[in-house]
mmJSON file of the N, C-alpha and C atoms, coordinates in Angstrom:
{"data_MODEL":{"atom_site":{
"group_PDB":["ATOM","ATOM","ATOM","ATOM","ATOM","ATOM","ATOM","ATOM","ATOM","ATOM","ATOM","ATOM","ATOM","ATOM","ATOM","ATOM","ATOM","ATOM","ATOM","ATOM","ATOM","ATOM","ATOM","ATOM","ATOM","ATOM","ATOM","ATOM","ATOM","ATOM","ATOM","ATOM","ATOM","ATOM","ATOM","ATOM","ATOM","ATOM","ATOM","ATOM","ATOM","ATOM","ATOM","ATOM","ATOM","ATOM","ATOM","ATOM","ATOM","ATOM","ATOM","ATOM","ATOM","ATOM","ATOM","ATOM","ATOM","ATOM","ATOM","ATOM","ATOM","ATOM","ATOM","ATOM","ATOM","ATOM","ATOM","ATOM","ATOM","ATOM","ATOM","ATOM","ATOM","ATOM","ATOM","ATOM","ATOM","ATOM","ATOM","ATOM","ATOM","ATOM","ATOM","ATOM","ATOM","ATOM","ATOM","ATOM","ATOM","ATOM","ATOM","ATOM","ATOM","ATOM","ATOM","ATOM","ATOM","ATOM","ATOM","ATOM","ATOM","ATOM","ATOM","ATOM","ATOM","ATOM","ATOM","ATOM","ATOM","ATOM","ATOM","ATOM","ATOM","ATOM","ATOM","ATOM","ATOM","ATOM","ATOM","ATOM","ATOM","ATOM","ATOM","ATOM","ATOM","ATOM","ATOM","ATOM","ATOM","ATOM","ATOM","ATOM","ATOM","ATOM","ATOM","ATOM","ATOM","ATOM","ATOM","ATOM","ATOM","ATOM","ATOM","ATOM","ATOM","ATOM","ATOM","ATOM","ATOM","ATOM","ATOM","ATOM","ATOM","ATOM","ATOM","ATOM","ATOM","ATOM","ATOM","ATOM","ATOM","ATOM","ATOM","ATOM","ATOM","ATOM","ATOM","ATOM","ATOM","ATOM","ATOM","ATOM","ATOM","ATOM","ATOM","ATOM","ATOM","ATOM","ATOM","ATOM","ATOM","ATOM","ATOM","ATOM","ATOM","ATOM","ATOM","ATOM","ATOM","ATOM","ATOM","ATOM","ATOM","ATOM","ATOM","ATOM","ATOM","ATOM","ATOM","ATOM","ATOM","ATOM","ATOM","ATOM","ATOM","ATOM","ATOM","ATOM","ATOM","ATOM","ATOM","ATOM","ATOM","ATOM","ATOM","ATOM","ATOM","ATOM","ATOM","ATOM","ATOM","ATOM","ATOM","ATOM","ATOM","ATOM","ATOM","ATOM","ATOM","ATOM","ATOM","ATOM","ATOM","ATOM","ATOM","ATOM","ATOM"],
"id":[1,2,3,4,5,6,7,8,9,10,11,12,13,14,15,16,17,18,19,20,21,22,23,24,25,26,27,28,29,30,31,32,33,34,35,36,37,38,39,40,41,42,43,44,45,46,47,48,49,50,51,52,53,54,55,56,57,58,59,60,61,62,63,64,65,66,67,68,69,70,71,72,73,74,75,76,77,78,79,80,81,82,83,84,85,86,87,88,89,90,91,92,93,94,95,96,97,98,99,100,101,102,103,104,105,106,107,108,109,110,111,112,113,114,115,116,117,118,119,120,121,122,123,124,125,126,127,128,129,130,131,132,133,134,135,136,137,138,139,140,141,142,143,144,145,146,147,148,149,150,151,152,153,154,155,156,157,158,159,160,161,162,163,164,165,166,167,168,169,170,171,172,173,174,175,176,177,178,179,180,181,182,183,184,185,186,187,188,189,190,191,192,193,194,195,196,197,198,199,200,201,202,203,204,205,206,207,208,209,210,211,212,213,214,215,216,217,218,219,220,221,222,223,224,225,226,227,228,229,230,231,232,233,234,235,236,237],
"type_symbol":["N","C","C","N","C","C","N","C","C","N","C","C","N","C","C","N","C","C","N","C","C","N","C","C","N","C","C","N","C","C","N","C","C","N","C","C","N","C","C","N","C","C","N","C","C","N","C","C","N","C","C","N","C","C","N","C","C","N","C","C","N","C","C","N","C","C","N","C","C","N","C","C","N","C","C","N","C","C","N","C","C","N","C","C","N","C","C","N","C","C","N","C","C","N","C","C","N","C","C","N","C","C","N","C","C","N","C","C","N","C","C","N","C","C","N","C","C","N","C","C","N","C","C","N","C","C","N","C","C","N","C","C","N","C","C","N","C","C","N","C","C","N","C","C","N","C","C","N","C","C","N","C","C","N","C","C","N","C","C","N","C","C","N","C","C","N","C","C","N","C","C","N","C","C","N","C","C","N","C","C","N","C","C","N","C","C","N","C","C","N","C","C","N","C","C","N","C","C","N","C","C","N","C","C","N","C","C","N","C","C","N","C","C","N","C","C","N","C","C","N","C","C","N","C","C","N","C","C","N","C","C","N","C","C","N","C","C"],
"label_atom_id":["N","CA","C","N","CA","C","N","CA","C","N","CA","C","N","CA","C","N","CA","C","N","CA","C","N","CA","C","N","CA","C","N","CA","C","N","CA","C","N","CA","C","N","CA","C","N","CA","C","N","CA","C","N","CA","C","N","CA","C","N","CA","C","N","CA","C","N","CA","C","N","CA","C","N","CA","C","N","CA","C","N","CA","C","N","CA","C","N","CA","C","N","CA","C","N","CA","C","N","CA","C","N","CA","C","N","CA","C","N","CA","C","N","CA","C","N","CA","C","N","CA","C","N","CA","C","N","CA","C","N","CA","C","N","CA","C","N","CA","C","N","CA","C","N","CA","C","N","CA","C","N","CA","C","N","CA","C","N","CA","C","N","CA","C","N","CA","C","N","CA","C","N","CA","C","N","CA","C","N","CA","C","N","CA","C","N","CA","C","N","CA","C","N","CA","C","N","CA","C","N","CA","C","N","CA","C","N","CA","C","N","CA","C","N","CA","C","N","CA","C","N","CA","C","N","CA","C","N","CA","C","N","CA","C","N","CA","C","N","CA","C","N","CA","C","N","CA","C","N","CA","C","N","CA","C","N","CA","C","N","CA","C","N","CA","C","N","CA","C","N","CA","C","N","CA","C"],
"label_alt_id":[null,null,null,null,null,null,null,null,null,null,null,null,null,null,null,null,null,null,null,null,null,null,null,null,null,null,null,null,null,null,null,null,null,null,null,null,null,null,null,null,null,null,null,null,null,null,null,null,null,null,null,null,null,null,null,null,null,null,null,null,null,null,null,null,null,null,null,null,null,null,null,null,null,null,null,null,null,null,null,null,null,null,null,null,null,null,null,null,null,null,null,null,null,null,null,null,null,null,null,null,null,null,null,null,null,null,null,null,null,null,null,null,null,null,null,null,null,null,null,null,null,null,null,null,null,null,null,null,null,null,null,null,null,null,null,null,null,null,null,null,null,null,null,null,null,null,null,null,null,null,null,null,null,null,null,null,null,null,null,null,null,null,null,null,null,null,null,null,null,null,null,null,null,null,null,null,null,null,null,null,null,null,null,null,null,null,null,null,null,null,null,null,null,null,null,null,null,null,null,null,null,null,null,null,null,null,null,null,null,null,null,null,null,null,null,null,null,null,null,null,null,null,null,null,null,null,null,null,null,null,null,null,null,null,null,null,null],
"label_comp_id":["PHE","PHE","PHE","ASP","ASP","ASP","THR","THR","THR","ARG","ARG","ARG","SER","SER","SER","GLU","GLU","GLU","ILE","ILE","ILE","GLN","GLN","GLN","PHE","PHE","PHE","ASN","ASN","ASN","GLU","GLU","GLU","THR","THR","THR","ALA","ALA","ALA","GLN","GLN","GLN","THR","THR","THR","PRO","PRO","PRO","TRP","TRP","TRP","PHE","PHE","PHE","SER","SER","SER","TYR","TYR","TYR","THR","THR","THR","GLY","GLY","GLY","MET","MET","MET","ASP","ASP","ASP","GLY","GLY","GLY","ALA","ALA","ALA","VAL","VAL","VAL","HIS","HIS","HIS","GLU","GLU","GLU","VAL","VAL","VAL","TRP","TRP","TRP","PHE","PHE","PHE","GLU","GLU","GLU","ASP","ASP","ASP","VAL","VAL","VAL","ARG","ARG","ARG","SER","SER","SER","VAL","VAL","VAL","ARG","ARG","ARG","ALA","ALA","ALA","ARG","ARG","ARG","LEU","LEU","LEU","ALA","ALA","ALA","LEU","LEU","LEU","VAL","VAL","VAL","ARG","ARG","ARG","GLU","GLU","GLU","PHE","PHE","PHE","GLY","GLY","GLY","LEU","LEU","LEU","ALA","ALA","ALA","GLY","GLY","GLY","ILE","ILE","ILE","SER","SER","SER","ILE","ILE","ILE","TRP","TRP","TRP","THR","THR","THR","VAL","VAL","VAL","ASN","ASN","ASN","MET","MET","MET","ARG","ARG","ARG","ASN","ASN","ASN","ARG","ARG","ARG","ALA","ALA","ALA","GLY","GLY","GLY","LEU","LEU","LEU","GLU","GLU","GLU","VAL","VAL","VAL","LEU","LEU","LEU","GLU","GLU","GLU","SER","SER","SER","GLU","GLU","GLU","PHE","PHE","PHE","SER","SER","SER","SER","SER","SER","GLU","GLU","GLU","LYS","LYS","LYS","ILE","ILE","ILE","VAL","VAL","VAL"],
"label_asym_id":["A","A","A","A","A","A","A","A","A","A","A","A","A","A","A","A","A","A","A","A","A","A","A","A","A","A","A","A","A","A","A","A","A","A","A","A","A","A","A","A","A","A","A","A","A","A","A","A","A","A","A","A","A","A","A","A","A","A","A","A","A","A","A","A","A","A","A","A","A","A","A","A","A","A","A","A","A","A","A","A","A","A","A","A","A","A","A","A","A","A","A","A","A","A","A","A","A","A","A","A","A","A","A","A","A","A","A","A","A","A","A","A","A","A","A","A","A","A","A","A","A","A","A","A","A","A","A","A","A","A","A","A","A","A","A","A","A","A","A","A","A","A","A","A","A","A","A","A","A","A","A","A","A","A","A","A","A","A","A","A","A","A","A","A","A","A","A","A","A","A","A","A","A","A","A","A","A","A","A","A","A","A","A","A","A","A","A","A","A","A","A","A","A","A","A","A","A","A","A","A","A","A","A","A","A","A","A","A","A","A","A","A","A","A","A","A","A","A","A","A","A","A","A","A","A","A","A","A","A","A","A","A","A","A","A","A","A"],
"label_entity_id":["1","1","1","1","1","1","1","1","1","1","1","1","1","1","1","1","1","1","1","1","1","1","1","1","1","1","1","1","1","1","1","1","1","1","1","1","1","1","1","1","1","1","1","1","1","1","1","1","1","1","1","1","1","1","1","1","1","1","1","1","1","1","1","1","1","1","1","1","1","1","1","1","1","1","1","1","1","1","1","1","1","1","1","1","1","1","1","1","1","1","1","1","1","1","1","1","1","1","1","1","1","1","1","1","1","1","1","1","1","1","1","1","1","1","1","1","1","1","1","1","1","1","1","1","1","1","1","1","1","1","1","1","1","1","1","1","1","1","1","1","1","1","1","1","1","1","1","1","1","1","1","1","1","1","1","1","1","1","1","1","1","1","1","1","1","1","1","1","1","1","1","1","1","1","1","1","1","1","1","1","1","1","1","1","1","1","1","1","1","1","1","1","1","1","1","1","1","1","1","1","1","1","1","1","1","1","1","1","1","1","1","1","1","1","1","1","1","1","1","1","1","1","1","1","1","1","1","1","1","1","1","1","1","1","1","1","1"],
"label_seq_id":[1,1,1,2,2,2,3,3,3,4,4,4,5,5,5,6,6,6,7,7,7,8,8,8,9,9,9,10,10,10,11,11,11,12,12,12,13,13,13,14,14,14,15,15,15,16,16,16,17,17,17,18,18,18,19,19,19,20,20,20,21,21,21,22,22,22,23,23,23,24,24,24,25,25,25,26,26,26,27,27,27,28,28,28,29,29,29,30,30,30,31,31,31,32,32,32,33,33,33,34,34,34,35,35,35,36,36,36,37,37,37,38,38,38,39,39,39,40,40,40,41,41,41,42,42,42,43,43,43,44,44,44,45,45,45,46,46,46,47,47,47,48,48,48,49,49,49,50,50,50,51,51,51,52,52,52,53,53,53,54,54,54,55,55,55,56,56,56,57,57,57,58,58,58,59,59,59,60,60,60,61,61,61,62,62,62,63,63,63,64,64,64,65,65,65,66,66,66,67,67,67,68,68,68,69,69,69,70,70,70,71,71,71,72,72,72,73,73,73,74,74,74,75,75,75,76,76,76,77,77,77,78,78,78,79,79,79],
"pdbx_PDB_ins_code":[null,null,null,null,null,null,null,null,null,null,null,null,null,null,null,null,null,null,null,null,null,null,null,null,null,null,null,null,null,null,null,null,null,null,null,null,null,null,null,null,null,null,null,null,null,null,null,null,null,null,null,null,null,null,null,null,null,null,null,null,null,null,null,null,null,null,null,null,null,null,null,null,null,null,null,null,null,null,null,null,null,null,null,null,null,null,null,null,null,null,null,null,null,null,null,null,null,null,null,null,null,null,null,null,null,null,null,null,null,null,null,null,null,null,null,null,null,null,null,null,null,null,null,null,null,null,null,null,null,null,null,null,null,null,null,null,null,null,null,null,null,null,null,null,null,null,null,null,null,null,null,null,null,null,null,null,null,null,null,null,null,null,null,null,null,null,null,null,null,null,null,null,null,null,null,null,null,null,null,null,null,null,null,null,null,null,null,null,null,null,null,null,null,null,null,null,null,null,null,null,null,null,null,null,null,null,null,null,null,null,null,null,null,null,null,null,null,null,null,null,null,null,null,null,null,null,null,null,null,null,null,null,null,null,null,null,null],
"Cartn_x":[0.504,0.06,1.045,0.902,1.522,0.67,1.102,0.601,0.76,2.225,2.984,2.778,2.829,2.573,3.86,3.994,4.929,5.276,6.522,6.985,7.268,6.52,6.624,7.609,7.649,8.3,8.143,7.463,6.926,8.154,8.331,9.561,9.082,7.757,7.107,7.895,7.1,7.769,8.754,9.436,10.667,10.277,9.442,9.275,8.478,9.065,8.605,7.17,6.435,4.754,4.41,3.511,2.873,1.35,0.332,-0.934,-1.325,-2.109,-2.74,-4.272,-4.871,-6.432,-6.326,-6.586,-7.031,-7.788,-7.926,-8.733,-10.552,-10.281,-11.643,-11.895,-11.208,-11.474,-11.088,-10.721,-10.17,-9.132,-8.827,-7.449,-6.969,-5.529,-4.366,-3.28,-2.818,-1.636,-0.775,0.482,1.402,2.46,2.967,4.212,5.506,6.73,7.781,8.935,10.06,11.286,12.247,13.141,14.368,15.496,16.543,17.997,17.739,17.075,16.479,15.829,14.876,13.892,14.909,15.417,16.584,17.55,18.151,18.692,18.209,16.878,16.492,16.134,15.489,15.463,16.523,17.889,19.0,19.408,19.213,19.47,18.918,17.644,16.99,17.431,18.114,18.904,19.964,20.577,21.565,21.213,20.41,19.672,19.184,18.021,17.832,18.826,19.888,20.712,19.911,19.161,18.719,19.538,19.248,20.107,19.978,19.13,19.244,17.712,17.807,16.524,16.349,15.036,14.619,13.734,14.27,13.881,13.263,12.08,11.388,11.198,11.516,10.86,10.52,9.814,9.14,10.049,10.721,11.352,12.888,14.041,15.123,15.23,14.129,14.242,14.984,14.847,15.906,16.891,17.741,19.05,19.992,19.539,20.52,20.34,18.934,18.803,19.477,19.54,19.93,21.541,21.807,23.615,23.788,22.687,23.235,22.983,22.304,22.108,23.594,24.052,25.15,26.548,26.244,27.405,27.809,26.746,26.685,26.607,25.696,25.812,26.388,26.646,26.852,25.194,24.925,23.704,24.039,22.87,22.511,21.474,21.286,20.314,19.571,18.354,17.648,16.824,16.54,15.376,14.745],
"Cartn_y":[-1.226,-0.03,1.399,2.193,3.171,4.55,5.346,6.57,7.504,7.459,8.784,9.907,9.78,10.899,11.723,12.702,13.55,13.569,13.289,13.454,14.794,15.036,16.59,16.307,17.824,17.497,18.447,17.79,18.699,19.426,20.895,21.206,21.061,21.554,21.227,19.741,18.886,17.555,16.752,17.633,17.306,15.654,15.53,13.854,14.282,13.401,13.553,12.408,12.958,12.335,12.357,11.599,11.881,11.397,11.892,11.359,10.916,9.787,9.268,9.005,8.842,8.282,7.186,6.174,4.555,4.468,3.304,2.709,2.677,2.874,3.056,4.423,5.338,6.735,7.365,6.856,7.518,7.979,9.115,9.904,9.176,8.859,8.259,9.005,9.319,10.015,9.146,9.232,8.192,8.956,9.172,9.651,8.134,8.812,7.836,8.566,7.689,8.245,8.49,9.093,8.898,9.535,9.999,10.592,11.778,12.627,13.959,13.85,12.945,12.957,12.191,11.327,10.614,11.161,12.389,13.436,14.403,14.81,15.752,15.106,13.748,12.861,12.96,12.345,12.461,13.584,15.137,15.903,16.334,15.733,15.743,15.231,13.873,13.247,14.129,15.04,15.409,16.734,17.496,19.12,18.451,17.325,16.992,15.993,15.981,14.905,13.384,13.1,11.896,10.484,9.731,8.606,7.283,7.525,6.478,6.312,6.202,5.9,4.479,4.191,3.143,2.939,2.254,2.354,0.98,1.184,-0.427,0.142,-0.859,-1.101,-2.107,-2.187,-3.217,-3.996,-3.151,-3.875,-3.038,-3.375,-2.646,-1.725,-0.941,-0.385,0.972,1.342,2.762,2.651,1.787,1.484,2.45,3.66,4.853,5.521,5.835,6.072,5.591,4.104,3.458,3.631,3.76,4.399,5.543,6.642,7.954,7.611,6.699,6.685,5.911,4.55,3.847,5.135,5.684,6.943,7.747,8.291,9.155,8.846,7.655,7.002,5.324,4.885,3.081,2.805,1.527,0.918,-0.434,-1.436,-2.321,-2.728,-3.943,-4.498,-5.531,-5.387,-6.423,-6.818,-8.263,-8.987,-9.691],
"Cartn_z":[-0.213,-0.136,-0.097,-1.347,-1.407,-1.105,-0.12,0.146,-0.686,-1.031,-1.671,-1.016,0.306,1.615,1.41,1.812,2.183,3.411,4.039,5.654,5.934,6.799,7.501,9.075,9.434,10.541,11.331,12.84,13.683,14.727,14.339,15.356,16.97,17.306,18.583,19.221,18.42,19.133,18.553,17.559,16.838,16.766,15.749,15.357,13.546,13.161,11.541,11.735,10.846,10.476,9.151,8.704,7.629,7.923,6.772,7.012,5.605,5.78,4.346,4.432,3.408,3.433,2.87,4.017,3.628,2.939,2.198,1.267,1.697,2.961,3.915,4.0,3.518,3.386,4.462,5.35,6.851,6.861,7.42,7.336,8.418,8.283,9.082,9.353,10.551,10.502,11.419,10.972,11.44,12.136,13.029,13.677,13.946,13.898,13.663,14.483,14.768,15.061,13.78,13.9,12.866,13.734,13.034,13.319,14.218,13.455,14.02,15.605,15.412,16.852,17.876,17.518,18.376,19.069,18.296,18.498,19.546,19.441,20.017,21.28,21.43,22.667,23.445,22.797,23.622,24.297,23.417,24.169,25.521,25.79,26.916,27.967,27.586,28.773,29.298,28.475,28.837,29.808,28.756,29.652,30.892,31.172,32.465,33.221,32.885,33.623,34.238,33.545,33.377,33.912,34.466,34.944,33.893,32.95,31.944,31.331,30.166,29.119,28.715,27.989,27.619,26.324,25.441,24.235,23.594,23.305,22.603,21.179,20.312,19.254,18.869,17.646,17.232,16.192,15.297,14.512,14.577,13.859,13.762,12.594,12.129,10.711,11.224,12.364,12.453,13.301,12.571,12.787,12.818,12.288,12.404,13.144,14.134,15.553,16.492,16.262,17.458,17.074,16.285,16.183,16.632,16.55,17.422,18.992,19.357,20.811,21.235,20.246,20.709,20.665,19.781,19.634,20.87,21.325,22.378,23.745,23.988,25.469,25.145,26.549,26.673,26.793,26.17,26.215,26.62,26.959,27.692,26.851,26.024,25.811,26.463,26.678,27.844,26.634,27.249,26.232,27.375],
"occupancy":[1.0,1.0,1.0,1.0,1.0,1.0,1.0,1.0,1.0,1.0,1.0,1.0,1.0,1.0,1.0,1.0,1.0,1.0,1.0,1.0,1.0,1.0,1.0,1.0,1.0,1.0,1.0,1.0,1.0,1.0,1.0,1.0,1.0,1.0,1.0,1.0,1.0,1.0,1.0,1.0,1.0,1.0,1.0,1.0,1.0,1.0,1.0,1.0,1.0,1.0,1.0,1.0,1.0,1.0,1.0,1.0,1.0,1.0,1.0,1.0,1.0,1.0,1.0,1.0,1.0,1.0,1.0,1.0,1.0,1.0,1.0,1.0,1.0,1.0,1.0,1.0,1.0,1.0,1.0,1.0,1.0,1.0,1.0,1.0,1.0,1.0,1.0,1.0,1.0,1.0,1.0,1.0,1.0,1.0,1.0,1.0,1.0,1.0,1.0,1.0,1.0,1.0,1.0,1.0,1.0,1.0,1.0,1.0,1.0,1.0,1.0,1.0,1.0,1.0,1.0,1.0,1.0,1.0,1.0,1.0,1.0,1.0,1.0,1.0,1.0,1.0,1.0,1.0,1.0,1.0,1.0,1.0,1.0,1.0,1.0,1.0,1.0,1.0,1.0,1.0,1.0,1.0,1.0,1.0,1.0,1.0,1.0,1.0,1.0,1.0,1.0,1.0,1.0,1.0,1.0,1.0,1.0,1.0,1.0,1.0,1.0,1.0,1.0,1.0,1.0,1.0,1.0,1.0,1.0,1.0,1.0,1.0,1.0,1.0,1.0,1.0,1.0,1.0,1.0,1.0,1.0,1.0,1.0,1.0,1.0,1.0,1.0,1.0,1.0,1.0,1.0,1.0,1.0,1.0,1.0,1.0,1.0,1.0,1.0,1.0,1.0,1.0,1.0,1.0,1.0,1.0,1.0,1.0,1.0,1.0,1.0,1.0,1.0,1.0,1.0,1.0,1.0,1.0,1.0,1.0,1.0,1.0,1.0,1.0,1.0,1.0,1.0,1.0,1.0,1.0,1.0,1.0,1.0,1.0,1.0,1.0,1.0],
"B_iso_or_equiv":[0.0,0.0,0.0,0.0,0.0,0.0,0.0,0.0,0.0,0.0,0.0,0.0,0.0,0.0,0.0,0.0,0.0,0.0,0.0,0.0,0.0,0.0,0.0,0.0,0.0,0.0,0.0,0.0,0.0,0.0,0.0,0.0,0.0,0.0,0.0,0.0,0.0,0.0,0.0,0.0,0.0,0.0,0.0,0.0,0.0,0.0,0.0,0.0,0.0,0.0,0.0,0.0,0.0,0.0,0.0,0.0,0.0,0.0,0.0,0.0,0.0,0.0,0.0,0.0,0.0,0.0,0.0,0.0,0.0,0.0,0.0,0.0,0.0,0.0,0.0,0.0,0.0,0.0,0.0,0.0,0.0,0.0,0.0,0.0,0.0,0.0,0.0,0.0,0.0,0.0,0.0,0.0,0.0,0.0,0.0,0.0,0.0,0.0,0.0,0.0,0.0,0.0,0.0,0.0,0.0,0.0,0.0,0.0,0.0,0.0,0.0,0.0,0.0,0.0,0.0,0.0,0.0,0.0,0.0,0.0,0.0,0.0,0.0,0.0,0.0,0.0,0.0,0.0,0.0,0.0,0.0,0.0,0.0,0.0,0.0,0.0,0.0,0.0,0.0,0.0,0.0,0.0,0.0,0.0,0.0,0.0,0.0,0.0,0.0,0.0,0.0,0.0,0.0,0.0,0.0,0.0,0.0,0.0,0.0,0.0,0.0,0.0,0.0,0.0,0.0,0.0,0.0,0.0,0.0,0.0,0.0,0.0,0.0,0.0,0.0,0.0,0.0,0.0,0.0,0.0,0.0,0.0,0.0,0.0,0.0,0.0,0.0,0.0,0.0,0.0,0.0,0.0,0.0,0.0,0.0,0.0,0.0,0.0,0.0,0.0,0.0,0.0,0.0,0.0,0.0,0.0,0.0,0.0,0.0,0.0,0.0,0.0,0.0,0.0,0.0,0.0,0.0,0.0,0.0,0.0,0.0,0.0,0.0,0.0,0.0,0.0,0.0,0.0,0.0,0.0,0.0,0.0,0.0,0.0,0.0,0.0,0.0],
"pdbx_formal_charge":[null,null,null,null,null,null,null,null,null,null,null,null,null,null,null,null,null,null,null,null,null,null,null,null,null,null,null,null,null,null,null,null,null,null,null,null,null,null,null,null,null,null,null,null,null,null,null,null,null,null,null,null,null,null,null,null,null,null,null,null,null,null,null,null,null,null,null,null,null,null,null,null,null,null,null,null,null,null,null,null,null,null,null,null,null,null,null,null,null,null,null,null,null,null,null,null,null,null,null,null,null,null,null,null,null,null,null,null,null,null,null,null,null,null,null,null,null,null,null,null,null,null,null,null,null,null,null,null,null,null,null,null,null,null,null,null,null,null,null,null,null,null,null,null,null,null,null,null,null,null,null,null,null,null,null,null,null,null,null,null,null,null,null,null,null,null,null,null,null,null,null,null,null,null,null,null,null,null,null,null,null,null,null,null,null,null,null,null,null,null,null,null,null,null,null,null,null,null,null,null,null,null,null,null,null,null,null,null,null,null,null,null,null,null,null,null,null,null,null,null,null,null,null,null,null,null,null,null,null,null,null,null,null,null,null,null,null],
"auth_seq_id":[1,1,1,2,2,2,3,3,3,4,4,4,5,5,5,6,6,6,7,7,7,8,8,8,9,9,9,10,10,10,11,11,11,12,12,12,13,13,13,14,14,14,15,15,15,16,16,16,17,17,17,18,18,18,19,19,19,20,20,20,21,21,21,22,22,22,23,23,23,24,24,24,25,25,25,26,26,26,27,27,27,28,28,28,29,29,29,30,30,30,31,31,31,32,32,32,33,33,33,34,34,34,35,35,35,36,36,36,37,37,37,38,38,38,39,39,39,40,40,40,41,41,41,42,42,42,43,43,43,44,44,44,45,45,45,46,46,46,47,47,47,48,48,48,49,49,49,50,50,50,51,51,51,52,52,52,53,53,53,54,54,54,55,55,55,56,56,56,57,57,57,58,58,58,59,59,59,60,60,60,61,61,61,62,62,62,63,63,63,64,64,64,65,65,65,66,66,66,67,67,67,68,68,68,69,69,69,70,70,70,71,71,71,72,72,72,73,73,73,74,74,74,75,75,75,76,76,76,77,77,77,78,78,78,79,79,79],
"auth_comp_id":["PHE","PHE","PHE","ASP","ASP","ASP","THR","THR","THR","ARG","ARG","ARG","SER","SER","SER","GLU","GLU","GLU","ILE","ILE","ILE","GLN","GLN","GLN","PHE","PHE","PHE","ASN","ASN","ASN","GLU","GLU","GLU","THR","THR","THR","ALA","ALA","ALA","GLN","GLN","GLN","THR","THR","THR","PRO","PRO","PRO","TRP","TRP","TRP","PHE","PHE","PHE","SER","SER","SER","TYR","TYR","TYR","THR","THR","THR","GLY","GLY","GLY","MET","MET","MET","ASP","ASP","ASP","GLY","GLY","GLY","ALA","ALA","ALA","VAL","VAL","VAL","HIS","HIS","HIS","GLU","GLU","GLU","VAL","VAL","VAL","TRP","TRP","TRP","PHE","PHE","PHE","GLU","GLU","GLU","ASP","ASP","ASP","VAL","VAL","VAL","ARG","ARG","ARG","SER","SER","SER","VAL","VAL","VAL","ARG","ARG","ARG","ALA","ALA","ALA","ARG","ARG","ARG","LEU","LEU","LEU","ALA","ALA","ALA","LEU","LEU","LEU","VAL","VAL","VAL","ARG","ARG","ARG","GLU","GLU","GLU","PHE","PHE","PHE","GLY","GLY","GLY","LEU","LEU","LEU","ALA","ALA","ALA","GLY","GLY","GLY","ILE","ILE","ILE","SER","SER","SER","ILE","ILE","ILE","TRP","TRP","TRP","THR","THR","THR","VAL","VAL","VAL","ASN","ASN","ASN","MET","MET","MET","ARG","ARG","ARG","ASN","ASN","ASN","ARG","ARG","ARG","ALA","ALA","ALA","GLY","GLY","GLY","LEU","LEU","LEU","GLU","GLU","GLU","VAL","VAL","VAL","LEU","LEU","LEU","GLU","GLU","GLU","SER","SER","SER","GLU","GLU","GLU","PHE","PHE","PHE","SER","SER","SER","SER","SER","SER","GLU","GLU","GLU","LYS","LYS","LYS","ILE","ILE","ILE","VAL","VAL","VAL"],
"auth_asym_id":["A","A","A","A","A","A","A","A","A","A","A","A","A","A","A","A","A","A","A","A","A","A","A","A","A","A","A","A","A","A","A","A","A","A","A","A","A","A","A","A","A","A","A","A","A","A","A","A","A","A","A","A","A","A","A","A","A","A","A","A","A","A","A","A","A","A","A","A","A","A","A","A","A","A","A","A","A","A","A","A","A","A","A","A","A","A","A","A","A","A","A","A","A","A","A","A","A","A","A","A","A","A","A","A","A","A","A","A","A","A","A","A","A","A","A","A","A","A","A","A","A","A","A","A","A","A","A","A","A","A","A","A","A","A","A","A","A","A","A","A","A","A","A","A","A","A","A","A","A","A","A","A","A","A","A","A","A","A","A","A","A","A","A","A","A","A","A","A","A","A","A","A","A","A","A","A","A","A","A","A","A","A","A","A","A","A","A","A","A","A","A","A","A","A","A","A","A","A","A","A","A","A","A","A","A","A","A","A","A","A","A","A","A","A","A","A","A","A","A","A","A","A","A","A","A","A","A","A","A","A","A","A","A","A","A","A","A"],
"auth_atom_id":["N","CA","C","N","CA","C","N","CA","C","N","CA","C","N","CA","C","N","CA","C","N","CA","C","N","CA","C","N","CA","C","N","CA","C","N","CA","C","N","CA","C","N","CA","C","N","CA","C","N","CA","C","N","CA","C","N","CA","C","N","CA","C","N","CA","C","N","CA","C","N","CA","C","N","CA","C","N","CA","C","N","CA","C","N","CA","C","N","CA","C","N","CA","C","N","CA","C","N","CA","C","N","CA","C","N","CA","C","N","CA","C","N","CA","C","N","CA","C","N","CA","C","N","CA","C","N","CA","C","N","CA","C","N","CA","C","N","CA","C","N","CA","C","N","CA","C","N","CA","C","N","CA","C","N","CA","C","N","CA","C","N","CA","C","N","CA","C","N","CA","C","N","CA","C","N","CA","C","N","CA","C","N","CA","C","N","CA","C","N","CA","C","N","CA","C","N","CA","C","N","CA","C","N","CA","C","N","CA","C","N","CA","C","N","CA","C","N","CA","C","N","CA","C","N","CA","C","N","CA","C","N","CA","C","N","CA","C","N","CA","C","N","CA","C","N","CA","C","N","CA","C","N","CA","C","N","CA","C","N","CA","C","N","CA","C","N","CA","C","N","CA","C","N","CA","C"],
"pdbx_PDB_model_num":[1,1,1,1,1,1,1,1,1,1,1,1,1,1,1,1,1,1,1,1,1,1,1,1,1,1,1,1,1,1,1,1,1,1,1,1,1,1,1,1,1,1,1,1,1,1,1,1,1,1,1,1,1,1,1,1,1,1,1,1,1,1,1,1,1,1,1,1,1,1,1,1,1,1,1,1,1,1,1,1,1,1,1,1,1,1,1,1,1,1,1,1,1,1,1,1,1,1,1,1,1,1,1,1,1,1,1,1,1,1,1,1,1,1,1,1,1,1,1,1,1,1,1,1,1,1,1,1,1,1,1,1,1,1,1,1,1,1,1,1,1,1,1,1,1,1,1,1,1,1,1,1,1,1,1,1,1,1,1,1,1,1,1,1,1,1,1,1,1,1,1,1,1,1,1,1,1,1,1,1,1,1,1,1,1,1,1,1,1,1,1,1,1,1,1,1,1,1,1,1,1,1,1,1,1,1,1,1,1,1,1,1,1,1,1,1,1,1,1,1,1,1,1,1,1,1,1,1,1,1,1,1,1,1,1,1,1]
}}}
């Protein structure tokens, strides 16, 4: 199913998103993470001096985002 949607970037949320109209006529919004949004989240870790974070993913399609995380912080995979 190809939506041919243009990816937008919400500056306030620091998150990419797009919308499309499904075959049923309903409008759907999809928000997701990319390198820019991961960097923005990691900046908050430093800004607020957080002791740690957790990331959950269904798949590994955002490998670039995980590489940003691994380059800036030590990480431990818990399964």
